[in-house]
N, C-alpha and C positions, 0 to 999 in steps of 0.2 A: 338443504340450500347450501349453494357454494358460498365460499369467501374469497373476494378478490378485490383488486383496486384498493383505494384508499380505506376501505373497510377493515383490512387485515389489521392494521395498527389498532383500531378501535376495539376489534373483537378480542384481541390478545390482552389489551388493557383491561377490559372487563373480566376476562379470565384471570388475571393477576389479582384483581380486587375480590373476587369470588374465592380465590385461594387464600388470600390473607384472612378473609372472615372465617373460613373452615379452620384455619390453623391459628386462630387468634390467641389460643391458650399456650401456643409455642413461641416464645419471644425469639428464639434463633431462627425459626422459619420465617416469622413475620418480618424481622429485620432483613433477611436475605430477598424476600419478596418485594418489600417496599423499596429496597435498594435497586432492584431491576425495574420497578415501576418508574422511579425516578430517572432511570437511564433513558427513557423514551424521550425525555425533554432535554437531554444533553447533546452536544455534538457528537458525531459518530467516533468511537474510539478505534483508532488505527495503529497497531503495533508495528514497529519496524524491527525485523528480526534477520539473523544471519550469523554466520561464523565469525570469529574473531577477525578483525581488520578487514571486514567486507565492505566497510565504509557507511555503516549505519547512522553514526552521529553526523557525518559529513552530509549525507543525504538529508536528514532531518534539517540541518542548517540552511540547506539549499531551498527545501520546501518552505520554510519559514521566512527566508531572506534575511536572516540575522545569525550572528554566531552565538547562539545561546546554548548549544550542546557541546560540552568538553569533547575534543576529538583525540586528545593524547591517550596514552594507555595508563592514565591515573586511576585512582581508586573509585572516582564518580562513575567511571564507564563499567564498573562491575555491579552497579545498582540499577534496578527498574526505575527509570525516571519518566514522570508524566509531564507533558508541556501543554498547558491549557490558556486559553485566551482570559485576559482579565485587564482591568482598567489600570492597576498599579502593579509593578514588578514586585514579586516575592517568591523567595524558595523556602519550602518547609521540608524538614527531614521527619520521617516517621520511623523511629527506633521500634525494635520488636518488643521491648519490654518497658518502655517508657513514654510519656506523653509526647506528642509531636512538638517540634520546636523550629523557630525561624532561623535560617542560616544567613550570615552575611554574604552579599553579592560583591564579587570584584571582577575587574577586567585585566586580562593580560594580552597585551598586542591585539586589542580589540575583541578577544573572545571571552565570554563569561567563564568564571571558575568559582567553585563553591568550597567552603571550608567546613568538613565534617565535625569540627571542634573536638578532635580526639575521639570521636566514636568509631571503633572498628567497623569495617564495611560488613563483617559477618552479622553485626548487631543491627543493621539498617534494613527495614522492610522495603521502603522505596523513598524517592524523592519527588516532590511535586513542585514544578516551575511555573508560576503564573506570570504571564508576559503579555502585554498588549500587542495584539498581532491580527491583522485582518486575516491571515492564512489560518489562524488557529480558531476562528469563529465557527467554522464548519466542521472541523475536525480536531479532535484531541489526538496529539501524537505521543506515542509511547516509546522510548528508546530502551531496548533490553540488552542484557549482557550477550556476549558472544557464545553460541552454542560450540560444541567441541572444543572448548577451552582447555588449556593445559591445567588450569585451576579447576577442580571438580566442583568447588563452591559456586564458581561463576557459572559454569554449564548448568548446575542444578538450579540456579536461580532463574535462567531463561526457560528451562524446561518446566519448572513450577508455575511460572506465569503463563507461558504460551499453552502448555499442555498439561494442565493439572490432572491428576488421578481422581480427586475426590469431587470436581466440580468443573462446569464450563469455563472457558477462558474468560478473562475480564475484558478482552478486546472484542470489538465487533467484526474487524477485519484486519488482514495482515499484509505487509508488504515484505517479501522475502528477497534478501539480496544474496547473490551468489557470484563468485569471481568467474567460475566455470562449473558445470554440472558435475558434482562429485556424488558418491554413493551416500555420504552423510547428508547431504541436501535432499536427497530423494527420501531417504528414511525419516528425515524431519518433517518434510511435506506431508508424507503419508500419516505422520501422527497427528496432523491437524485434524483427520477425518474422525467424526463422531459417527458411530453406526447405530446411535439411539434416535432421539426424537426428531432431529432435523435431517437426517439420513445423510450419508456420506456425499459431500459436494465440494467442489473447488470454488464455489461461488464467492468466498470471502478472502481469497488469496491471490495476490499478483506477484509474479516472479520478476525481479530486476537483475540484469547482468550488470553488476556494479563494477566501478573502476574501469569503465570500457575504454578509456584512452590508454590503458596499459597494454591492452591486448595486442596492439601493433607496435609495442616498445616506443611508444611516443611518436611514431610517424603520423603525418597529416591525414593519412587515410585510415587512421586506427578506428575512428568511430564508424566507418563505413564496414569495416571488417566486423566490429562488435555487432552492428545491426543485422548483418547476414547471418551471424551465429545465433542472434535472438530470434530471427524468423525460422531458422532451423529447429530451434528448441520449441517454438510455438506449434510447428507441424509434427512434433514427435507425440506419439499417441500416449506414452507414458506421462509426459509432462502435461498434456492437455488434460488428462485426467486428474492432475493434482493442483493446477492453478488456472486462473481465467486466461492470462496471457503472460508474455515475457517481453519486456523492453530493455534496451540497452541505455545506460546512463552513465556519463562521467560525472560523478558526484563532486569531486574536487573542482572541476571546472565550473559546474553549475554554482557551487557556494561562492567560489572566488568571484564569478561574474555578478552575482547579487549582492556582493560585499566589497567590490574593488575599491581601492582608495587612491587618491590623486598621487601620492608619492610613488605609489606601485607603477602607475602609468607612466610616470616621468623615469623611472628606472627602466621600464621596458622600452621606452622611446630611445634611451640612451645606448640600450643593448642593440636595437633595430639600427643604430647609426655605424655599429662596427662593420668591418668588412664581413661580408657574408660567409666566406670560407672560414673566417675566424669564429664566428658564432656557431656554425655548423659544427665545427670541431668541438667546441666547448659542449655543445648539447649531445654529445655522443653517450654521456652518463651523467647522473646525479653529481657524483663526486667530482668528475672534471669540470662540470659547470661551476660549482662553488669554489674550487681550489685553483683554477687556472690564474695564473699571473697576469694582470693587465697594466699597462702604463697608467700612472696616477690619473692622467686626464682623460683616460679612455674607459667609459663605462662604470657601472656601480662597482663598489668594493665587494669583497668576498662575502662579508657579513650580510650585506643587502642581498646579493645573489642567493646565498643560502635561505634566506627568509623568502624570497621570490619562488624559490623551488618547493618550500614547504606549502606555499599558498596556491602555485599554479601547477606544479609538477612539470616534467619535461614537455608533454603535450601542450599544456597552456602557455608556456613560455615560447614555444615554437610557433604556435597558432598566433598569439598575440603580437609577436615581433613580425611575422609574416603579414598580418593585416595592417600593421602601422606602415611596413615598408610599401604595401599597396596603395597607401594614402589615406588610410582611416586614421585621422587625428583628433577625434572626439572621444574622450573617455567613456562617455555614455554609450556610444555606438560600439566601441569595443566590448564593454561589459554585456551589452544586449547581444552582440554575436556569439560571445562565449555561452551564454545561457541558451541561445538558440542551438548552437551546434552540440551542446552537452547531452541532448535528449530529455532535459527536465520538462519542457512544454509538452512533449509526447506523454511522459508519465503523469503530469498534471491533467492532461485531457483524458487519460485512462482512469485515474482516480476519480475523475468527476462522472464518467459514464458508468463505471463498474462499482463504485461505492456510493458516491454522493447521490446518484439518481435511485439507489436501491436502499437509501438510508432506512426506510420504514421496514422494509423486508429483513434487512440485516438485524435491526432492533427486535423486530417480532421473533426472528430466529433466536437471538440471544435470551429473549424472555421466555420463550417456549422451552429451551434448555433448562432455565432456572426453575421453572414450574415442574418439569419433569423430575428434577433432582429432589424437590421437596417430596413429590408424590411417590417416589422410589425409596427414599430414606425414612420417611415417616407415614407408612400406608396406614388408612383408618377407613372404616366403612363410610363415613360422611364424605370422603373424597372420592368415591367411586364414580360419582357424575363428573368430576373434574377430569378423571382419567379418560373418560368417554369423550369429553369435550376436546381434550388435547388431539385425540385421534380423528374427531371430526374435523377440527381445523386444518390438520394435516392433509386429510383426505379430500376437503372441500376446497382448500385454497389452491387457486390456480398458480399463484406465484410459486409454491412449493412443487407442485407438478411440473412447472417448467424446469425447476432446478433439477428434478430427479431425472427429467428426460435428457437435459443438457448433459448432466453427468454420465448418463448411459451412452449418448452419442459420442461423447469425447473419450469415453472409455475404450472405444473402437468395438463395441458390440456390434455384432452383425445385423444390420438392417438393409433390406435389399432395396437401396435408393442410389440413384446415380449421384456421384461425387457432388455435382452442381447443387443438386436438390437437397443433399445433407447440408451442405454449407448454408443454403438458403433457410433451411429449417432451423439451424443453430442461431442464425441472426435474428430470424422472426421471433425465436424463444427468448431472445434478450441476451444472446452470447456475446454481441458486441456493444451492449449498453442497453437501458431500459427506455430510452426516449422513443417516441414514435419514428422520428427520422433514423435514428441508428438501427431499429428494428427493420425498417422498410429499405435500408441501404441509400438513403437519400442525404443530401447535405443538411447541416444543422439549420440553416435558415429556409429550408423548403416551405412553402406555403400550404394552408389547410387544403386547398383543392387538389394540390399534386399529392399530398400525403393521402388524401381520401381515395384518389383514383388508384394509386398504387396498392393500397390497402384492400380495396375492393377486388382488384385483379388477383391479389394474392390469396384472398378468401375462395374465389371461384376456382382458382388453379388447385389449391390444397383440397377443397371440397370434392373435386372431381377425382383426385388421387385417392380420398377417403372411401369413395363409393364405388371405385373401379373394381369390377370382378377380378382384374389381374393382380390387385393388391392383396398380399397376405395379411393376416391379422396384425402383425406387428407393424407393418406399413400404414394400415388403416388407422391403428391407435395413434402412431406418431402424427399422421396427417390430421386426424381430428382435434389433437391438442394444439397443432400449429393453427388450425382455423379458429379455435378459440382464442389463441392470442392475438391473431388478426382481428378478431371482432372486438377484443378489448381495446386494441388501439383505434377502432372506429368509435367506440363508445367514448373513449377519451376525447376524440376530436368532435364529437357532439357536445359533449359536456363544456 
């Protein structure tokens, strides 16, 4: 019997409970398994990873809509920090060799800062920030230290959390930030692949071309250039085999758009009133913008401009003042336009389709890795049926079959299908998202009759391909799996 649809989560929960029962005499195994059973009821855990200064904390703040993650190069950015929804704000430090303790929260220029109370960073395992946030209700965000850091300890912390040698990662999914594609990025993405129980798959990784506004040196067309580069990465076979997709995001612009203050708008308005040639000359560089002498009555002072540059960057200041000159005088409208142009909305849509819609699958994947670890580390005769059950779930679960085939198709493996058919196969297998509309290439608000008609058409088309004497075995196997995915869509519509 195959395992598919919403049953997968239930079946894996039952497996976890059976494994706990078999290992009830092993406190370590039971604690680990119970922890992973509890994870099913938690929000999805999404880690934000990347090299130093890739913009991880800035992007996290943009996603949450508040400056709750320190973005300077202080000691807290060297610690794995969890951000979770809660009714009351609280920050807890977890030392490696002492009990957890609560930290005092303070704000500096609107941003949160934490005092480690004299505890050396090397002695801190993690920080846990509980914060009331609608954005954190569906996903717990985990800010990780920069990989390839000059500090070996900092790099080691990131690696130990994201790609631990002895156990699966504590994150269900990863947003990986890169300023441009470097060999270090490729090696790190490759390290996410587990060749064990869940099979190598890019299913839980999204690439972000971060600090996208800097690609064009602050020009107004910078984000268009960044999006073209992201599209090129998306079509690269190597990258397609390592992550679901790549999107371009100007994190600083997104963060500032979601947290813009009235006094900042007033300063931008004053700048917009300067002669255009003067402002353009000031915006040739960060240093020039902050240090140019202005008449006392003309524009904001140098300190205010320096702070604007920290918050908006060259691109943000140029874009904001251009919008004001064009007649946009509502601060809320300016803020919304900054967010819109930043690429944040596209990223949030991708997070919804690639992660949120696959929540149960990603949770089941994490749980199977946890069970496999126990079965491998503590083999015993009574666990033999559990080993067989893990293999049965992997072989029978259509969701995992989809992932394996998606990974195969995206790795550039030779399958004799026209390009258009390959693209359709990826989409029907869930490559663009798990919803019926995403799989069928329709708008999110498509009605059930339209969804059903397109799904039936796809079933017939791929059934013919599966049964055609002109199709080789590999094509027939692909087509049969695609047919099953389409039938799953139809079953969901009937339900």
